[in-house]
C-alpha positions in Angstrom: 31.7 96.8 -71.7 33.4 93.5 -70.8 34.1 91.4 -67.8 37.6 90.2 -67.0 38.1 86.5 -66.9 39.2 85.5 -63.4 42.8 84.4 -63.1 43.7 81.0 -61.6 44.2 82.4 -58.1 40.9 84.3 -58.0 39.1 81.3 -59.5 40.7 79.1 -56.8 39.5 81.6 -54.1 36.0 81.5 -55.5 36.0 77.7 -55.3 37.1 77.8 -51.7 34.2 80.2 -50.9 31.7 77.4 -51.6 30.9 75.3 -48.5 32.3 71.7 -48.4 29.4 69.4 -47.5 30.2 65.9 -46.2 27.6 63.3 -47.0 27.7 60.0 -45.2 26.7 56.8 -47.0 24.4 55.3 -44.3 23.4 51.7 -44.5 24.6 50.6 -48.0 21.9 48.0 -48.3 19.2 50.7 -47.9 18.3 53.6 -50.1 21.1 55.9 -48.9 23.5 55.4 -51.8 20.7 55.6 -54.3 19.3 58.9 -53.1 22.8 60.4 -52.7 23.7 59.5 -56.3 20.4 60.8 -57.7 20.7 64.0 -55.8 24.2 64.7 -57.1 24.1 63.2 -60.6 23.2 66.4 -62.5 26.3 68.2 -61.1 24.2 71.4 -60.7 24.8 71.2 -56.9 28.5 71.9 -57.7 27.6 75.6 -58.4 26.8 76.1 -54.7 28.9 73.6 -52.8 31.6 70.9 -53.0 30.1 67.5 -52.0 32.3 64.8 -50.4 30.7 61.4 -50.0 32.1 59.4 -47.1 31.5 55.9 -48.2 32.9 53.4 -50.7 33.8 53.7 -54.4 33.0 50.0 -54.8 29.5 50.4 -53.3 28.8 53.6 -55.3 30.0 51.9 -58.5 27.5 49.1 -57.9 24.6 51.5 -57.5 25.7 53.6 -60.5 25.2 50.6 -62.7 21.8 49.9 -61.1 20.8 53.5 -61.7 22.4 53.7 -65.2 24.8 56.5 -64.2 27.9 54.8 -65.6 29.1 57.9 -67.5 29.2 60.1 -64.4 32.6 60.3 -62.8 33.1 60.4 -59.1 36.5 61.7 -57.9 38.1 59.3 -55.5 40.5 60.8 -52.9 42.3 59.1 -50.0 41.7 62.0 -47.6 39.9 65.4 -47.4 43.3 67.2 -47.9 43.2 66.0 -51.6 39.8 67.4 -52.3 39.0 68.7 -55.8 36.6 71.6 -55.4 35.2 71.2 -59.0 33.8 67.7 -58.7 32.0 65.3 -56.4 34.6 63.6 -54.2 34.5 60.2 -52.6 36.5 59.0 -49.6 36.4 55.3 -49.0 36.1 54.8 -45.2 36.7 51.1 -44.8 38.4 48.2 -46.6 35.7 47.5 -49.2 37.5 44.9 -51.3 35.3 42.1 -49.9 32.1 44.2 -49.6 29.0 42.5 -51.0 26.1 44.8 -51.6 22.8 43.1 -50.8 20.0 45.6 -51.2 17.2 45.2 -48.7 19.2 42.9 -46.4 20.2 43.8 -42.8 23.8 42.8 -42.2 26.4 43.6 -39.5 28.9 44.5 -42.2 26.7 47.3 -43.5 26.2 48.6 -39.9 30.0 48.6 -39.3 30.5 50.4 -42.6 27.9 53.0 -41.8 29.7 53.7 -38.5 33.1 54.0 -40.2 31.7 56.6 -42.6 30.0 58.6 -39.8 33.2 58.6 -37.7 35.4 59.8 -40.5 33.1 62.6 -41.6 32.6 63.7 -38.0 36.4 63.9 -37.4 36.8 66.0 -40.6 33.9 68.2 -39.4 35.6 68.7 -36.0 38.9 69.5 -37.8 37.2 72.2 -39.9 37.8 70.5 -43.3 34.0 70.4 -44.1 31.4 72.9 -43.1 28.4 70.5 -42.6 27.3 66.9 -42.6 24.3 65.4 -44.4 23.7 61.9 -43.1 22.0 59.2 -45.2 19.8 56.8 -43.2 21.3 54.2 -40.9 19.7 51.1 -39.3 19.6 51.9 -35.6 20.2 48.2 -34.7 23.0 46.9 -36.9 25.1 50.0 -36.2 25.1 49.5 -32.5 28.6 48.7 -31.0 30.9 49.7 -28.3 31.5 52.9 -30.2 27.9 53.7 -31.0 25.3 53.3 -28.2 22.8 55.9 -29.3 19.1 55.8 -30.4 20.1 57.7 -33.6 22.2 60.4 -35.3 20.8 63.2 -33.2 22.1 61.7 -29.9 25.4 60.7 -31.6 26.2 64.2 -32.7 25.1 65.7 -29.4 27.6 63.5 -27.6 30.4 63.9 -30.3 30.4 67.7 -30.0 29.8 67.7 -26.2 26.7 69.7 -26.4 24.5 70.0 -23.3 21.4 69.4 -25.3 20.1 69.5 -28.9 16.8 69.8 -30.7 15.4 67.4 -33.3 14.0 69.9 -35.7 12.1 68.8 -38.7 12.0 71.5 -41.4 10.4 72.1 -44.8 9.0 75.1 -46.7 5.5 74.2 -45.4 6.1 73.4 -41.8 8.8 73.2 -39.0 8.4 70.9 -36.0 10.6 70.3 -33.0 10.1 67.9 -30.1 10.6 68.2 -26.4 11.2 64.4 -26.1 12.7 62.4 -29.0 13.7 58.8 -29.2 12.3 57.5 -25.9 9.5 55.0 -25.1 6.0 56.6 -24.9 5.8 55.5 -21.2 8.7 57.8 -20.3 7.4 60.9 -22.0 5.5 62.4 -19.1 8.5 62.3 -16.7 10.6 64.1 -19.4 8.1 66.9 -20.0 9.4 69.3 -17.3 9.7 73.1 -17.2 13.4 72.9 -17.5 13.3 70.7 -20.6 10.6 72.7 -22.3 12.6 75.8 -21.6 15.7 74.3 -23.1 14.0 73.1 -26.3 12.0 76.3 -26.8 15.1 78.4 -26.4 17.1 76.3 -28.9 14.1 76.5 -31.4 13.9 80.3 -31.2 17.7 80.7 -31.4 17.8 78.3 -34.4 14.9 80.1 -36.2 16.8 83.4 -35.8 20.4 82.3 -36.5 20.0 79.3 -38.8 16.9 80.3 -40.7 17.1 84.1 -40.6 13.7 84.8 -39.0 14.3 87.8 -36.7 11.1 87.6 -34.6 9.9 84.0 -34.9 6.3 83.1 -34.0 6.2 79.7 -32.3 3.2 77.4 -31.4 3.5 75.0 -28.5 1.3 71.9 -28.3 -0.2 70.4 -25.2 0.6 66.9 -23.8 -2.8 65.6 -23.2 -5.9 65.1 -25.4 -7.6 68.5 -25.9 -4.7 70.1 -24.1 -6.0 68.8 -20.8 -9.5 70.1 -21.2 -8.8 72.7 -18.4 -7.5 70.0 -16.1 -10.2 67.4 -16.8 -7.9 65.2 -18.9 -4.6 66.1 -17.3 -3.0 69.0 -15.5 0.4 69.2 -17.3 -0.8 72.1 -19.5 -1.8 74.3 -16.5 1.0 73.2 -14.2 4.0 72.7 -16.4 3.6 74.1 -20.0 1.7 77.3 -19.5 4.0 78.8 -16.8 7.0 78.3 -19.1 5.2 80.0 -22.0 4.2 82.9 -19.8 7.9 83.5 -18.9 8.9 83.5 -22.5 6.1 86.0 -23.3 7.3 88.3 -20.5 10.8 88.2 -22.2 9.3 89.4 -25.4 9.0 86.2 -27.3 6.1 85.4 -29.6 5.1 82.0 -28.2 1.5 80.7 -28.1 -0.3 77.7 -26.7 -0.6 75.1 -25.4 -2.8 74.0 -28.3 -4.7 70.7 -28.7 -2.6 68.8 -31.3 -5.5 67.3 -33.2 -7.4 70.5 -33.7 -4.2 72.5 -34.3 -3.2 70.4 -37.3 -6.8 69.6 -38.3 -7.5 73.3 -38.8 -4.1 73.8 -40.5 -3.0 76.3 -37.9 0.6 75.4 -38.5 0.4 77.8 -41.5 0.3 80.8 -39.1 3.5 80.0 -37.2 7.2 79.8 -38.1 7.6 76.6 -36.0 5.8 74.2 -33.7 7.1 72.6 -30.5 5.6 69.2 -29.9 5.8 67.3 -26.6 6.8 63.9 -28.0 8.1 62.2 -31.2 5.0 61.0 -32.9 2.9 64.0 -31.9 5.1 66.2 -34.1 6.5 63.8 -36.7 3.3 62.2 -37.9 1.7 65.5 -39.1 5.1 66.7 -40.3 5.7 63.6 -42.5 2.1 63.7 -43.7 2.5 67.3 -44.8 6.1 67.3 -46.0 7.4 63.7 -46.5 8.8 64.3 -50.0 10.9 67.3 -49.0 11.2 67.2 -45.3 14.6 67.5 -43.6 15.8 66.5 -40.1 18.0 69.2 -38.7 19.9 69.0 -35.4 19.5 72.4 -33.8 21.6 73.5 -30.8 24.9 72.2 -32.0 28.0 74.2 -32.8 28.1 72.4 -36.2 25.6 71.9 -39.0 24.0 68.4 -39.5 21.0 67.5 -41.6 19.4 64.4 -43.1 16.5 63.3 -45.2 13.4 62.6 -43.0 13.0 59.0 -44.1 14.7 55.7 -43.1 16.6 53.0 -44.9 13.5 51.8 -46.8 14.9 48.3 -47.4 11.7 47.3 -49.2 12.6 49.5 -52.2 16.4 49.5 -51.9 18.2 48.7 -55.2 15.0 49.0 -57.3 15.6 52.5 -58.7 12.4 53.8 -57.2 13.6 55.9 -54.2 13.0 59.6 -54.5 16.0 61.9 -53.9 13.8 64.9 -53.0 14.4 64.8 -49.2 18.2 64.2 -49.6 18.4 67.1 -52.0 16.6 69.3 -49.6 18.8 68.2 -46.8 21.8 69.3 -48.8 20.2 72.6 -49.7 19.2 73.2 -46.0 22.8 72.5 -44.8 24.2 75.0 -47.3 21.6 77.6 -46.2 22.3 77.2 -42.5 26.0 77.5 -43.1 25.4 80.7 -44.9 22.9 82.1 -42.4 25.2 81.3 -39.5 28.1 83.2 -41.2 25.9 86.2 -41.8 24.6 86.1 -38.2 28.1 86.0 -36.9 29.1 89.0 -39.0 26.1 91.0 -37.7 27.0 90.2 -34.1 30.6 91.3 -34.7 29.5 94.6 -36.3 27.3 95.3 -33.2 
């Protein structure tokens, strides 16, 4: 018995079957470049995808010296059309000849560069040259400009792909959490917790669990808004008047949704272990327990979009930037999750066509 060695054409086709994953540099004075390089340095990721870093060869060379990765070659290309499927590619997205890397420092130049990387990768995603984007952390302040007036990546991609809505969906092996309201002040949360909004977010969560994560009959827990989930109206009526009627409608349509649960008791009793995902009413209600449970390997996934976008669940971490102490675990999981979602969506599309 023997196996035939693939010819050049079949080998080329095999390479093309791997998804091409775009990775944006983020704020180059934060930990983004470090966690990207650490995640890709072993080259093992090349077996399952072709990475393309949208950033700067100059900036990455600086961090390669800091991380003692000088012997590792990054393939510089002028545009995605020149991609090499066997290596990690780098597209320089701005004129970086005068770029000074200052780890830990907030500068307008770093914000402008982060936006240039994001815009170039997004255009290549729109044009179908890459199958997913993994975004390294940005500074939500120094990136602001006439071209970027968003609270964060989630809202940027929702607008860029003209989606009616999207879901900030934090995922890991231990827990998945989505939020009804995202990057808004706490004082505006109540006005945004409406039957329509809960319905939209819960629908996107169930569809994402099915199509993006391959869970055919997902079981979802929904948290209340008020302390003790309103204590039967004593501490607030939103649970009875707003949330419960929505859940009842979902149940009548055959969905496995439960709640509303008091958030403190729900996580205190580790009830999240019994559900495929949890829908929280506001940002900190969901993200505090998520990051406590899964900070090292958590991933921020934007559900509800026609494209795949993930990111690590941490920020720029200026305090440790350039010190070779940042963990690449969350970035690596963000890349793996993007690959998995691309694969699951393809399989889901095939199943729909066959039906």
